[in-house]
C-alpha positions as CSV (number, residue, x, y, z in Angstrom):
1,M,-4.0,-6.3,-17.2
2,G,-6.3,-6.8,-14.3
3,W,-6.9,-3.2,-13.6
4,R,-9.6,-2.5,-10.6
5,Y,-11.0,0.7,-9.7
6,V,-10.3,1.6,-6.1
7,C,-11.9,4.9,-5.7
8,K,-11.5,8.8,-6.4
9,L,-8.0,10.3,-5.3
10,D,-10.0,12.5,-3.1
11,E,-11.9,9.9,-1.7
12,L,-8.4,8.1,-0.6
13,P,-7.2,10.0,2.7
14,V,-3.9,11.7,2.8
15,L,-1.0,9.9,4.3
16,G,-4.1,7.0,4.7
17,A,-4.7,4.1,2.8
18,R,-7.7,2.0,1.6
19,V,-7.9,-1.7,1.4
20,V,-9.0,-3.2,-1.9
21,E,-10.2,-7.0,-0.6
22,R,-9.0,-10.5,-1.8
23,S,-9.1,-13.6,-0.7
24,T,-6.2,-15.7,1.1
25,E,-6.3,-17.8,-2.2
26,A,-6.1,-14.6,-4.5
27,G,-3.0,-13.3,-2.2
28,G,-4.4,-11.2,0.4
29,N,-5.9,-7.9,0.5
30,V,-4.1,-4.5,-0.6
31,A,-3.4,-1.7,1.0
32,V,-3.4,1.6,-1.2
33,F,-2.2,4.7,0.1
34,R,-1.8,8.2,-0.7
35,N,1.0,10.4,0.5
36,D,1.1,14.3,1.4
37,Q,2.2,14.9,-2.5
38,D,-0.7,13.0,-3.8
39,A,1.8,10.2,-4.8
40,V,-0.4,6.9,-5.1
41,F,1.1,3.2,-4.4
42,A,-0.3,-0.2,-3.4
43,L,1.3,-3.1,-1.4
44,L,0.1,-6.1,-0.1
45,D,-1.7,-5.0,3.1
46,R,1.1,-7.5,5.4
47,C,4.5,-6.4,6.8
48,P,7.4,-8.6,5.9
49,H,7.9,-8.9,9.4
50,K,5.2,-10.5,11.5
51,G,2.4,-9.8,9.2
52,G,0.8,-6.5,10.5
53,P,-1.7,-4.8,8.6
54,L,-0.1,-2.0,6.7
55,S,-3.1,0.1,5.6
56,Q,-3.3,0.3,9.8
57,G,0.3,2.1,9.8
58,I,1.4,6.0,9.4
59,V,2.2,7.2,6.1
60,F,5.2,9.5,5.9
61,G,7.0,10.6,2.9
62,E,7.6,7.7,0.7
63,R,7.4,5.1,3.5
64,V,4.7,3.5,6.1
65,A,5.4,2.7,9.4
66,C,3.6,-1.0,10.4
67,P,1.4,-0.2,13.4
68,L,3.0,-3.6,14.9
69,H,6.6,-3.1,15.6
70,N,7.0,0.3,13.8
71,W,9.0,-1.3,10.7
72,S,9.4,1.0,8.2
73,I,8.2,0.2,4.3
74,E,9.3,1.9,0.7
75,L,5.5,2.2,-0.5
76,K,7.7,2.4,-4.0
77,S,9.4,-1.3,-3.6
78,G,8.0,-2.5,-0.5
79,E,11.4,-3.1,0.9
80,A,11.9,-2.1,4.6
81,V,14.1,-0.1,5.6
82,A,17.7,-1.1,6.9
83,P,18.7,-2.2,9.5
84,D,15.1,-4.3,8.8
85,V,15.6,-6.8,6.1
86,G,12.7,-8.0,4.4
87,C,9.8,-7.0,1.3
88,T,6.4,-6.8,0.5
89,K,4.6,-7.1,-2.8
90,R,4.0,-4.2,-4.6
91,F,1.6,-3.6,-7.2
92,P,1.5,-1.2,-9.8
93,V,-1.2,1.4,-9.5
94,R,-2.3,4.6,-11.7
95,V,-4.7,7.7,-11.4
96,D,-6.6,8.3,-14.6
97,A,-9.0,11.2,-14.7
98,G,-8.9,11.9,-10.5
99,E,-9.5,7.9,-10.4
100,V,-7.6,5.5,-8.9
101,F,-6.9,2.1,-10.5
102,V,-4.6,-0.9,-9.2
103,D,-3.1,-3.9,-11.3
104,L,-3.9,-6.8,-9.1
105,N,-2.3,-9.1,-11.3
């Protein structure tokens, strides 16, 4: 497994995100989100609509709103919320002893 340390949970903004930078060849950046219930999610930092940076969107509940065209994306699955259609890649995350890790494989 390719678990990579991201940050401490309290360094990840509530209702915000942190970006794990990766090259284009590796698939692009990954956005790691934290909601108001301290649940942590990771998605490819690219909206399925026009490629907007999801890390700059607004987190609400278990969704993020794309900053470009306001598409809602499910943080658990990466699926766009109807009536929009599309999906962005999801990555497994874990919080261990207050530290956030993402599996980039």
